[in-house]
Each structure stands twice: as structure tokens, then as C-alpha cells.
C-alpha positions in Angstrom: -6.5 22.2 -22.7 -6.6 19.4 -25.3 -8.4 20.0 -28.5 -8.1 16.5 -30.1 -10.8 14.0 -29.1 -8.3 11.2 -28.3 -6.3 13.6 -26.0 -9.5 14.5 -24.2 -10.2 10.8 -23.6 -6.7 10.3 -22.3 -7.2 13.0 -19.8 -10.3 11.3 -18.5 -8.6 7.9 -18.3 -5.6 9.3 -16.5 -7.9 11.0 -14.0 -9.6 7.7 -13.3 -6.3 5.9 -12.9 -4.9 8.7 -10.7 -7.9 8.5 -8.4 -7.6 4.7 -8.2 -3.9 4.9 -7.3 -4.6 7.5 -4.7 -7.2 5.3 -3.1 -4.9 2.4 -3.0 -2.0 4.4 -1.5 -4.3 5.9 1.1 -5.5 2.4 2.0 -1.9 1.2 2.4 -1.1 4.2 4.7 -4.1 3.4 6.9 -3.2 -0.3 7.2 0.4 0.7 8.1 -0.9 3.0 10.8 -3.0 0.1 12.2 0.1 -2.1 12.1 2.2 0.5 14.0 -0.6 0.8 16.6 -0.6 -3.0 17.1 3.2 -3.0 17.5 3.1 0.0 19.9 0.5 -1.8 22.1 2.9 -4.8 22.4 0.3 -7.3 21.2 2.3 -9.7 19.1 -0.7 -11.7 17.8 -2.4 -8.5 16.7 0.8 -7.4 15.0 1.1 -10.7 13.2 -2.5 -10.4 12.0 -1.8 -6.9 10.7 1.4 -8.1 9.1 -0.6 -10.5 7.0 -3.0 -7.7 5.9 -0.1 -5.3 5.1 1.8 -7.9 3.2 -1.3 -8.7 1.1 -2.1 -5.1 0.3 1.5 -4.2 -0.5 1.9 -7.2 -2.8 -1.3 -6.2 -4.6 -0.2 -2.7 -5.1 3.2 -3.9 -6.5 1.4 -6.3 -8.9 -0.8 -3.5 -10.2 2.2 -1.2 -10.6 1.1 1.4 -8.0 4.3 0.7 -6.0 7.6 -0.5 -7.4 8.1 -4.2 -6.5 11.4 -3.5 -4.7 9.6 -0.8 -2.6 6.9 -3.2 -1.6 9.4 -5.9 -0.8 11.5 -3.5 1.3 8.4 -2.4 3.3 7.3 -6.0 3.8 10.7 -7.0 5.0 10.9 -4.2 7.5 7.5 -4.9 8.9 8.4 -8.6 9.3 11.6 -7.7 11.1 9.6 -5.4 13.4 7.3 -8.3 14.4 10.2 -10.7 14.8 11.9 -8.3 17.3 8.8 -8.2 19.5 9.2 -10.3 22.7 
């Protein structure tokens, strides 16, 4: 356990940031599940709508540094390819 005042503060700040990052990652996972459900149902318009939401959230996470920019780009690319393959 930290004894120095600044170290105690850093622990509090890190806890807040960790919680914020977990919330964002959880939100992304939920959105990706909704996207998968839309694709599984075969509804292309719903899948395209979910693609917009997924793209937005992944881009925001990459901008904030929660996800690496290449990771976000890769996920977005794969989601778009999945929608494009739908009949």
C-alpha cells in the first residue's frame, strides 16, 4: 500500500480510469453481440444500422486510447466485410 500522498492519489485516478475503460469495453462487446444477432437474423438493413453504431463506438474507443487504432480498424473492416457478404 502506498504511503506517499501523490501515490495514493495516483491509485484513485487509476481506479477511475480502469472503471471507465471497463465500461467502454463492455459497451463495445454488447454492441458487437447486437450486430451478430442482426447478421444471424439475415436482416441486412438492421445489420447496416448496427454497423454504423459499431463503427462509431470502436472509433471513439480508439480515439480515447482504450483500443489500439489498428485493432479498431481491423474490427470495423471485418464487420463491414460481413455486411457486404450478406445477400
